[in-house]
N, C-alpha and C positions, 0 to 999 in steps of 0.2 A: 458202866460205859467206860470204854478205854479212852486214853488220851487221843489216840489216832481217830477213833470214831467221833469224839467230841470236836476235834480239829476239822474233820470233814464236814460235820454238821454246821459249824460256824462259817466255814468257807462257802458252803452252799447258800446259807442265809445271806452272807455278805455280798454274794454275786447276784442275788435276786434284785430285779429292777425296782420292785416295790420297796424293798429295804433300802436300796441305794437312793431312792427318792424321798422316802419317809424320814429316815434318820437325820439327814441334813435339815429338813423342815422342823422337826422336833428340836434339834439342837439350836437352830436359829431362834425359835420361840423361847426356849429356856434362857438363852443368852440375852435376848432383847427385853425380856419381861422386866428385869431390874432397872433398865434404862427408862422404859416407858413409865413404870410406876414412880421412879424417882423424879422424872420430869413433871408428871402430873402432881406429885407432892409439892414440887417447887411452885407450880402454878397456884395451888391451893393455899400456899403460905409464902406469898411473894415477899412481903416485908421482912419477916424473920430470915428468909434465905438471903436476901440482899444484905441484911445486917451481918450475917455469918460470913458472907464473902468479903464484906468490907473489913470485918474484924481479922480476917486472915491476912490482910495487907495487900490484897490484889487491887490494882488500879481499876477504875471505872467499874464499880460493882454492879451497876444497873446493866451495863453492856455485857459483863461476864454472866450475869443472871440470864439475860435474854439468849446469849449464845449457848449456855448450858441447857436451857429448856429446848431450844431448837435442835441441838445435837441429840439430847436424850430422847425426846418425843419423836422428832422427825426421822432421825436415822434409826432409832429403835423400831419404828413402824416400817421403815424401808427394809430393815433386816428381816422382820417377820414375813413380809410379803415377798422378799427376795428381789427387790428392785435396786439396781446398782449395788449389788450385795458386796462385792469386793471393796469398793470405795467406802461404803457405809461401815464395813467391818474394820477397815484400816483406820478411819477417822475415830470410830468408837474405841479402838485399841489405844490410839494415841491419847484420847480423852481420858481413858481409864488410867493410863500411866501418869499423866499430868495431875489428875485429881488425887492419885495415890500419894504423889510426892508433896503436893501443895496442902492437902487437907488431912492426910493420914500418916504423917511421918513422925508423930510423937510416940516412938516405940516403947517408951516407958509405960505407956497406957496400953494394956493388953487388948482392949477393944479397938484402939486405933491400929495396932499391929495387925489384928485380924482383918480390919477393913483394908489395910494396905495390901495384905496378901491376897484378899478377895479380888481387889482390883488387878493385881498382877495376874492372877488366875484367869480373870475375865479377858484380859489382854491376850493371854496365851490362846484361849479358845477362839477369840476373834481373829487372831493371826491365822489359825487353822482355816477358818471360814474364808478369809481373804485369799489364802493359798489354794484351797480346793474348790471354791465357788459355792453357789447357792444350792445346787442339786436340781432335780427334775421338777419338783413342785415349787416353782418360783416364776415371777414375772421375767426374770433374766432368761430362763430356759424357754419360756413361751416366745420371747422376742427373737431368740436364736432360731426357732423353728419357722418363723414367718419369712 
């Protein structure tokens, strides 16, 4: 297959309405999964999580815990279903950047560096969602059609 034929094939696929609607949904699910699982993990291990937040030096660790759970689970689910998607993506991007700096900035530890870079990558993907919107398979799209 020539490069020209491959280019035409990808352009045709990219303009298909099914692809245009499905890929953003799949992307939102992939991005949101880490937040929802992380939030549920915090719920399952509340005391150790609050202790970790306190040990990091953040003030009001119980409040920070509650906020983190609300952001991760609540906005993660909003991102999956495509409800207020741009706002959810922006807040999750900011959350990712803040948690990267506060919890994963010990760059001498390769694991922490990888977590830092993962959070930066998540923020980048979320900024794309905030910019481009939820796509057709979303509550946002349904509300626009009403």
